[in-house]
Structures are given as structure tokens and as C-alpha cells.
C-alpha positions as CSV (number, residue, x, y, z in Angstrom):
1,M,-216.5,39.9,153.2
2,L,-214.0,41.0,155.8
3,E,-213.9,38.6,158.7
4,E,-214.4,41.4,161.1
5,I,-217.7,42.3,159.6
6,K,-218.9,38.7,159.9
7,K,-217.9,38.6,163.5
8,I,-220.0,41.7,164.2
9,L,-223.1,40.5,162.3
10,D,-223.3,36.8,162.9
11,P,-224.4,37.0,166.5
12,I,-227.3,39.3,165.8
13,E,-230.6,37.6,166.3
14,L,-233.7,38.6,164.2
15,P,-237.3,38.8,165.3
16,E,-240.0,36.4,164.1
17,I,-242.4,37.5,161.4
18,V,-245.9,36.7,160.3
19,K,-247.6,37.2,156.9
20,V,-250.3,39.9,156.8
21,R,-252.6,41.2,154.1
22,Q,-253.2,44.9,153.8
23,H,-256.7,45.6,152.6
24,F,-257.3,48.2,149.9
25,D,-260.1,48.7,147.4
26,D,-259.3,46.6,144.3
27,N,-261.5,48.3,141.7
28,R,-259.6,47.2,138.6
29,L,-260.9,48.1,135.2
30,P,-262.3,45.2,133.1
31,N,-262.1,45.0,129.3
32,V,-259.3,47.5,129.0
33,R,-259.1,47.4,125.2
34,E,-262.8,47.8,124.7
35,T,-263.0,50.6,127.3
36,L,-260.1,52.6,125.8
37,W,-261.3,52.1,122.2
38,Q,-264.8,53.3,123.1
39,K,-263.5,56.4,124.9
40,M,-261.3,57.3,122.0
41,E,-264.2,56.8,119.6
42,E,-266.6,58.9,121.8
43,R,-264.1,61.8,121.8
44,G,-264.2,62.1,118.0
45,L,-260.4,62.3,117.7
46,D,-259.1,64.2,114.6
47,I,-257.1,61.4,112.9
48,R,-257.1,61.4,109.2
49,P,-256.1,58.8,106.5
50,G,-252.5,59.0,105.6
51,Q,-251.4,60.8,108.8
52,R,-248.5,59.7,110.9
53,I,-249.5,59.8,114.6
54,A,-246.9,59.5,117.4
55,I,-247.7,57.6,120.6
56,T,-245.5,58.3,123.6
57,C,-244.0,55.3,125.3
58,G,-242.5,55.8,128.7
59,S,-240.2,53.8,131.0
60,R,-242.4,52.9,133.9
61,G,-244.0,49.5,134.7
62,V,-247.5,50.8,134.0
63,D,-250.3,48.2,134.4
64,Q,-251.8,47.0,131.1
65,Y,-249.3,49.2,129.2
66,P,-248.7,46.9,126.2
67,V,-252.5,46.5,125.9
68,M,-253.1,50.2,126.0
69,I,-250.4,51.1,123.5
70,K,-251.5,48.3,121.1
71,T,-255.1,49.5,121.4
72,V,-254.1,53.1,120.5
73,A,-252.0,51.8,117.6
74,D,-254.8,49.7,116.2
75,F,-257.3,52.6,116.7
76,I,-255.0,54.8,114.6
77,K,-254.8,52.2,111.9
78,S,-258.6,51.9,111.9
79,K,-258.7,55.5,110.8
80,G,-256.4,54.9,107.9
81,A,-253.4,56.5,109.7
82,Q,-249.9,55.2,110.6
83,P,-249.0,54.8,114.3
84,I,-245.4,55.6,115.3
85,L,-244.0,54.6,118.7
86,I,-241.8,57.2,120.3
87,P,-239.7,56.4,123.4
88,A,-240.6,59.3,125.7
89,M,-238.5,58.9,128.8
90,G,-236.2,61.9,129.2
91,S,-232.7,60.6,130.1
92,H,-233.6,57.0,130.9
93,G,-232.0,54.2,129.1
94,G,-228.6,55.8,129.6
95,A,-229.8,58.7,127.5
96,T,-229.1,56.8,124.2
97,A,-231.5,55.8,121.4
98,E,-230.7,52.1,121.7
99,G,-230.9,52.2,125.5
100,Q,-234.4,53.7,125.3
101,R,-235.5,51.1,122.8
102,E,-234.2,48.4,125.2
103,V,-236.3,49.9,128.0
104,L,-239.4,49.5,125.9
105,Y,-238.4,45.9,125.1
106,H,-238.2,45.1,128.8
107,N,-241.8,46.5,129.2
108,G,-243.1,44.3,126.4
109,I,-243.2,47.2,123.8
110,T,-241.7,45.9,120.6
111,E,-242.5,46.6,116.9
112,E,-243.7,43.1,116.4
113,A,-246.0,43.0,119.4
114,M,-247.5,46.5,118.8
115,G,-247.6,46.3,115.0
116,A,-246.0,49.7,114.7
117,P,-242.5,51.0,114.1
118,I,-240.4,52.4,117.0
119,L,-238.5,55.6,116.1
120,S,-235.9,56.0,118.9
121,S,-233.6,59.1,118.8
122,M,-232.2,61.6,121.2
123,E,-232.5,64.4,118.7
124,V,-234.8,67.2,119.6
125,N,-236.3,70.3,118.0
126,Q,-236.7,73.6,119.9
127,I,-240.4,74.5,119.6
128,G,-240.5,77.6,121.8
129,T,-239.4,79.3,125.0
130,T,-241.0,79.5,128.4
131,S,-241.9,82.7,130.2
132,K,-238.6,82.3,132.2
133,G,-236.6,82.1,129.1
134,L,-236.0,78.3,129.1
135,P,-236.0,76.6,125.7
136,V,-238.6,73.9,125.1
137,Y,-237.4,70.8,123.3
138,I,-239.4,68.0,121.8
139,D,-238.3,64.7,120.2
140,K,-237.5,65.4,116.5
141,N,-239.4,62.3,115.3
142,A,-242.5,63.3,117.2
143,C,-242.3,66.8,115.8
144,E,-242.2,65.4,112.3
145,C,-245.4,63.4,112.8
146,D,-248.9,64.9,112.0
147,G,-250.1,64.5,115.5
148,I,-249.1,63.2,118.9
149,I,-251.0,61.1,121.5
150,L,-249.7,61.6,125.0
151,L,-250.1,58.3,127.0
152,N,-249.0,58.0,130.6
153,R,-250.0,56.9,134.1
154,V,-251.1,59.8,136.3
155,K,-249.8,59.8,139.9
156,C,-248.1,61.9,142.5
157,H,-244.4,62.7,141.9
158,T,-241.7,61.5,144.3
159,A,-239.8,64.8,144.4
160,F,-242.2,67.7,144.1
161,R,-245.8,68.8,144.7
162,G,-248.1,70.8,142.3
163,K,-251.5,70.8,140.6
164,I,-249.9,68.6,137.9
165,E,-247.2,66.1,138.7
166,S,-246.5,62.7,137.0
167,G,-248.8,62.2,134.0
168,I,-249.9,63.6,130.7
169,T,-248.3,67.1,130.8
170,K,-245.0,65.7,132.2
171,M,-244.8,63.6,129.0
172,T,-244.1,66.9,127.1
173,A,-241.8,68.5,129.6
174,I,-239.7,65.5,130.5
175,G,-240.6,62.4,128.4
176,L,-240.7,63.8,124.8
177,A,-238.1,66.5,125.8
178,K,-235.4,63.7,125.9
179,Q,-232.2,64.3,127.9
180,K,-231.7,67.8,126.6
181,G,-235.2,69.1,127.4
182,A,-235.5,67.1,130.7
183,E,-232.3,68.9,131.8
184,M,-233.8,72.3,131.0
185,T,-237.0,71.4,132.9
186,H,-234.9,70.3,136.0
187,I,-232.4,73.1,135.8
188,L,-234.0,75.4,138.3
189,G,-234.2,72.6,140.9
190,F,-237.1,70.5,142.2
191,E,-238.5,73.4,144.2
192,N,-239.5,74.9,140.9
193,M,-240.4,71.7,139.0
194,A,-244.2,72.1,139.4
195,E,-244.0,75.6,137.8
196,N,-241.6,74.5,135.1
197,I,-243.6,71.5,134.0
198,L,-246.6,73.7,133.6
199,A,-244.6,76.3,131.7
200,V,-243.0,73.8,129.4
201,G,-246.2,71.9,129.0
202,S,-248.2,75.0,128.1
203,V,-245.8,75.8,125.3
204,A,-245.9,72.3,124.0
205,L,-249.7,72.1,124.1
206,E,-249.9,75.4,122.3
207,K,-247.3,74.6,119.6
208,L,-247.9,70.9,118.9
209,N,-250.9,69.0,117.4
210,I,-251.9,66.9,120.4
211,V,-254.5,64.5,119.2
212,C,-255.4,63.6,122.8
213,G,-253.9,62.9,126.2
214,I,-254.6,59.4,127.7
215,G,-254.1,59.1,131.5
216,S,-254.3,55.8,133.3
217,V,-255.0,55.6,137.1
218,E,-253.9,52.6,139.1
219,N,-255.3,51.3,142.4
220,A,-253.4,50.4,145.5
221,F,-252.5,47.0,144.1
222,G,-251.0,48.5,141.0
223,H,-254.0,47.4,138.9
224,L,-255.4,49.7,136.2
225,A,-258.6,51.2,137.7
226,E,-259.5,54.1,135.3
227,I,-258.7,55.5,131.9
228,H,-259.2,59.1,130.9
229,V,-259.1,60.5,127.3
230,L,-258.7,64.3,127.1
231,K,-258.8,66.6,124.2
232,Q,-255.8,69.0,123.8
233,S,-257.7,71.9,125.2
234,E,-258.8,69.9,128.3
235,I,-255.5,68.6,129.5
236,L,-254.3,71.4,131.7
237,E,-257.7,71.8,133.4
238,E,-258.7,68.2,133.8
239,E,-255.4,66.5,134.7
240,P,-255.3,68.0,138.2
241,K,-258.7,66.3,138.8
242,I,-257.2,62.9,137.6
243,L,-254.2,63.4,139.9
244,K,-256.5,64.0,142.9
245,R,-258.3,60.7,142.1
246,A,-255.0,58.9,141.7
247,N,-253.9,60.1,145.2
248,E,-257.2,58.8,146.7
249,L,-256.4,55.3,145.4
250,M,-252.7,55.1,146.6
251,P,-251.6,52.3,148.9
252,R,-249.8,52.9,152.2
253,F,-248.1,51.0,155.0
254,Y,-250.6,50.9,157.9
255,V,-247.9,52.0,160.3
256,D,-246.5,55.5,160.9
257,A,-243.0,54.2,161.9
258,A,-240.9,51.1,162.2
259,D,-237.3,50.2,162.9
260,V,-236.6,48.4,159.6
261,L,-238.3,48.3,156.2
262,V,-237.0,45.6,153.8
263,M,-237.9,45.8,150.1
264,M,-237.2,42.7,148.0
265,E,-236.6,44.8,145.0
266,M,-236.5,48.3,143.6
267,G,-236.3,49.6,140.0
268,K,-237.0,52.3,137.4
269,D,-240.1,50.3,136.3
270,I,-241.5,50.6,139.8
271,S,-240.8,54.3,140.4
272,G,-238.5,57.0,139.0
273,S,-236.8,56.9,142.3
274,G,-236.6,53.1,142.4
275,L,-239.1,53.0,145.3
276,D,-242.0,55.4,145.6
277,S,-240.7,58.1,148.0
278,N,-244.3,59.0,149.0
279,L,-244.8,55.5,150.5
280,I,-241.4,55.0,152.2
281,G,-241.1,58.5,153.6
282,R,-237.7,59.1,152.0
283,Y,-237.0,61.6,149.3
284,N,-234.0,62.4,147.1
285,V,-234.5,66.2,147.4
286,P,-234.8,68.4,150.5
287,S,-237.8,70.3,149.2
288,I,-240.4,67.7,150.1
289,S,-241.1,65.5,153.1
290,G,-243.9,63.4,154.7
291,G,-244.9,59.7,155.0
292,P,-243.9,57.0,157.4
293,N,-240.6,57.0,159.3
294,F,-238.4,54.0,158.9
295,R,-235.1,54.0,160.8
296,A,-233.3,51.7,158.4
297,L,-234.3,50.8,154.8
298,C,-232.9,47.7,153.0
299,V,-233.0,46.8,149.4
300,L,-232.2,43.2,148.3
301,D,-232.5,43.2,144.5
302,L,-232.8,45.3,141.3
303,T,-235.6,44.6,138.8
304,D,-234.7,43.2,135.4
305,A,-236.8,45.9,133.7
306,S,-234.5,48.6,135.3
307,D,-231.8,47.4,132.8
308,H,-229.1,47.8,135.5
309,N,-230.1,51.4,136.4
310,P,-230.2,51.7,140.3
311,N,-231.5,55.2,140.3
312,G,-232.8,56.1,143.7
313,M,-230.5,53.7,145.6
314,G,-229.5,56.6,147.8
315,Q,-232.8,56.2,149.7
316,A,-231.5,52.8,151.0
317,D,-229.2,52.4,154.0
318,F,-228.3,48.8,153.2
319,A,-228.3,46.6,150.1
320,S,-227.2,43.1,149.1
321,R,-224.2,42.2,147.0
322,R,-226.7,40.9,144.4
323,F,-228.2,44.3,144.1
324,Y,-224.8,45.9,143.7
325,E,-223.6,43.5,141.0
326,K,-226.7,44.1,138.9
327,S,-226.2,47.8,139.1
328,N,-224.5,50.1,136.5
329,V,-224.0,53.2,138.6
330,E,-223.1,55.3,135.5
331,L,-226.6,54.9,134.2
332,C,-227.8,56.3,137.6
333,Y,-225.3,59.1,137.2
334,V,-226.9,60.1,133.9
335,N,-230.3,60.5,135.6
336,C,-228.8,62.3,138.6
337,L,-226.9,64.8,136.4
338,T,-230.0,65.4,134.4
339,S,-232.4,65.8,137.3
340,T,-230.0,67.5,139.8
341,A,-231.2,65.2,142.5
342,I,-227.8,64.2,143.9
343,D,-229.0,61.9,146.6
344,T,-230.4,59.4,144.0
345,C,-227.0,58.0,143.2
346,K,-225.5,57.7,146.7
347,L,-224.4,54.2,147.5
348,P,-225.9,52.3,150.5
349,M,-223.8,49.9,152.6
350,I,-223.3,46.7,150.6
351,L,-223.3,43.4,152.4
352,D,-222.8,39.9,151.0
353,T,-226.1,38.3,151.8
354,D,-229.7,39.2,152.5
355,K,-229.3,37.8,156.0
356,Q,-226.4,40.1,156.7
357,V,-228.4,43.1,155.3
358,L,-231.2,42.4,157.8
359,Q,-228.8,41.8,160.7
360,A,-227.0,45.1,160.0
361,A,-230.3,47.0,159.8
362,V,-231.6,45.5,163.1
363,K,-228.3,46.3,164.7
364,F,-228.9,50.0,163.9
365,C,-232.4,50.1,165.4
366,G,-231.3,51.0,168.8
367,K,-232.8,48.1,170.8
368,P,-230.7,45.9,173.0
369,D,-233.1,43.1,172.5
370,R,-233.0,42.8,168.7
371,K,-235.9,40.3,168.7
372,K,-238.2,43.2,169.7
373,A,-237.3,45.3,166.6
374,S,-240.2,46.3,164.4
375,V,-239.5,44.9,161.0
376,I,-241.6,45.1,157.8
377,I,-240.8,43.1,154.7
378,G,-242.4,43.7,151.3
379,V,-241.8,43.1,147.6
380,S,-241.8,46.7,146.5
381,T,-243.8,49.9,146.6
382,H,-245.7,48.6,143.6
383,E,-246.9,45.4,145.5
384,M,-248.1,46.3,149.0
385,G,-251.1,44.1,149.5
386,E,-249.0,41.3,151.2
387,L,-246.3,42.0,153.7
388,Y,-244.5,40.3,156.6
389,M,-244.3,42.0,160.0
390,S,-242.6,41.3,163.3
391,R,-244.6,41.4,166.5
392,A,-243.5,44.9,167.3
393,A,-244.5,46.1,163.8
394,L,-247.9,44.5,164.0
395,E,-248.5,46.0,167.5
396,A,-247.6,49.5,166.0
397,V,-250.6,49.4,163.6
398,P,-252.9,52.3,164.8
399,E,-256.3,51.2,166.1
400,Q,-258.2,52.8,163.2
401,F,-256.3,50.6,160.8
402,K,-256.3,47.3,162.6
403,D,-259.3,46.0,160.6
404,R,-257.4,46.7,157.4
405,V,-254.5,44.4,158.4
406,E,-255.3,40.7,158.3
407,V,-252.9,38.2,159.9
408,V,-252.4,35.1,157.8
409,G,-250.8,32.1,159.6
410,D,-248.4,32.0,162.5
411,F,-245.2,33.7,163.5
412,M,-242.0,32.1,162.2
413,P,-238.3,32.8,162.0
414,I,-237.3,34.9,159.0
415,P,-236.4,32.2,156.4
416,F,-233.1,32.2,154.6
417,D,-231.6,29.5,152.3
418,E,-228.0,28.1,152.8
419,E,-226.6,31.0,150.8
420,G,-228.3,33.6,153.0
421,N,-231.0,34.6,150.5
422,L,-234.3,35.7,152.0
423,T,-236.9,33.1,150.8
424,L,-240.2,35.0,150.8
425,F,-242.7,35.9,148.0
426,G,-241.4,33.0,145.9
427,R,-237.8,34.3,146.0
428,P,-235.0,34.1,145.2
429,K,-236.0,34.0,141.5
430,K,-234.9,30.9,139.6
């Protein structure tokens, strides 16, 4: 690091912090395998002996994902059919067949563990055209199967609003569409995404044999709370109801604004934008807004499951050298060029250590007494039950939420090791 930068940052003092627990409903689903199996059995799914049934496998860190996929694969086998695992993740994994297989591997989805072959390809078939003249593409291997099971987590999207956002239908318009189809769905911009996903999904649901759609819903702690199994004819009508339920269970920061938000990590397995834009109040497109207001946002690490893709880093103002060295920005560029969300790949200010990242962020907060800065530190937007807050941040919690924020322990200096790594939440990883 330039000596001039060190001279600027070294004198900056940081506020003390205290551990807090944010209280949300933790209504996690017990007996995931038994529940999903029973729901599929109850729906009387049309799976016949000798058929090849595709199961969509996405790129997100969905709770209980390997369990759900293995359960669906075993259920298909119990009917005398052959499950086929299809990477359904648009342009993720560097938009290559091997890259998408690697993404599944990082999420615990392997042929050996699931007991089913993975057919990974970027080849697509055009199955129709939308009312606006856009071609509809679907993974070639999925098209050649006798039926398809769409499996995905249902949640609000980080870049658009609509009756259907991230979930079952999106698996046809983005996931199974691969890079070529995802680009077509995004081509009119995020302001038209809600309409485009419905248009593409409607064609796919009309043309393909969708055995069922399986939508999972997670609670505020990222734990699987509900599973819904929908027949093909029910998906477009019922998925908006599932989305509404997912939104009700979302976590949040119990503050409306703070000077500094520090996230220990971000990644594609956490959110398509690295961090859930809805929770940090920062978006990669101008067509959507809302959420809390953080004056400076810091990111300290990139998850291993991101496989070096730092997509969404443009949301951050400051990042550590560790984050930068783990990043392959060209993988981010693939997502950016496909989605047309140009801000996703903008580079934050890179500083050598975690301590310098925090010092720089606090310097920008506009307070002469830096010890009075409101600072919040968390793991990621996927783990928001436990945080650390400075005094000013804790005092900013609105009265109606004070009973939902429990202080644990005493205030202490922000802890760093000799190398300047932030030592909270069991970090740095060994």
C-alpha cells in the first residue's frame, strides 16, 4: 500500500461495538425429505417407468438444497423413471458447461451424492416466441427429456418487482434458458423484466412437459420453512401467493439508516447480486429503490461457493485485498453483459486489510468524532440473526423494534489480529 494512504488511515479511531441478536420467527421445516416426498405423492405426479425426468439445479445457496434434489431424484426412481440433473443457472459459472458443473459441486450437488447423472451443456433449443417477438430458449438436454421438474427457492428479486420474481417460473426464463436465453429475457432492461419473465415462462409452460414446480421458502435465518409442489397448470396462478409468503418471512436490519455497514462476505450463493439488495438498500439498476440507507458499505471476503465470481461488487464502496485477490472480474463481466446491469461489475476501493477498510469507511461518514459513527457488522445478508453494533447504531433502533434487538455482552473495541483481519464470527477462516 502507498505510504500516503497508510498515513491517512492509521490515525482514524473506530467506535466500540457490542454483539446483538435480532429476533425473527424461526419456523423451520422439520423432516424435509419426508415432507417433500409426501407432497409429491399427494399430487399424483405423472411420472412413468422408463421416462427421463430433468430436475433443475440452480446456483444459489438454497437451504437443504442437496436434500431436496436427492429426494426428488429418489422419488423419480421409485416410479421406475431416470432422474437427470440439469444445471439451470443462466450465465453463471462463466457461461460454460464445466463452470456450471463446478457451481453445483460447490453446493454439494454431485452425481455420486445425488445418485443421478449431471448433463451440463450451454446448448439450447428454441421452443417458441413471446408476444414481443423474443425467442424462447431452453436447455437442449432438458428438452430431450420426457418431463421437467422445476425446483427453486421463491423470493423477491434484487433488481425488479412483479407478481412473479425469483422462483419457479424464473427457472424457465433464466435458469434453463442458459446464457443465450437469459440474455434474451434481459435484453429489454430490468424495467421490463417482470413482464418478460411472465412472457417467456408462459411459452415454456405451454410448450414443455412440466411434471411439477417445487418452490421452497426460507425464513429470516435462511432456514427452509415451507415447500410447495405445484402442477403445471397451477404455477402462474399460485407462485405469486408463495412470493407474498416469502416476503413476509424476510429478515431486515432493525435500523433505517447507519453510517457504515460491514459484511464479512458476499457471493453468488448468497444472492444473485452478491448481497441481497432488498436488505442493504442498494441496487445495481436504477429502476428499483427502497430499504435502509447506509452511507458506506464494506465487503471483506468472497464466498468459496462463488467460485471467484464477484458479481454485485459494485454495491460496495470499500473491499479488502483478500476479496480482490479471490475475484475473477471476467466472470462478473459475463453476468453483467448478459443481464445488462452495468453497476454489478464496478470495482470498490481496495485496501490492504480489514482494519483499513473500516477506517476508510468511518472517515467517509462525515463525523469529526469517528467514535460516534454508527457501525453495523454482519456475516452476510443470508445470516442476519447475529450482528455487532456501535453505540450510535444501537441508539438508532426505532422504538417499535427495540424489543427485537437483544444486547449480548458488553461494548468492546473492534477486534483485529496482527495482520489487520477482523476477528468476529469465528473469522478469519482457517
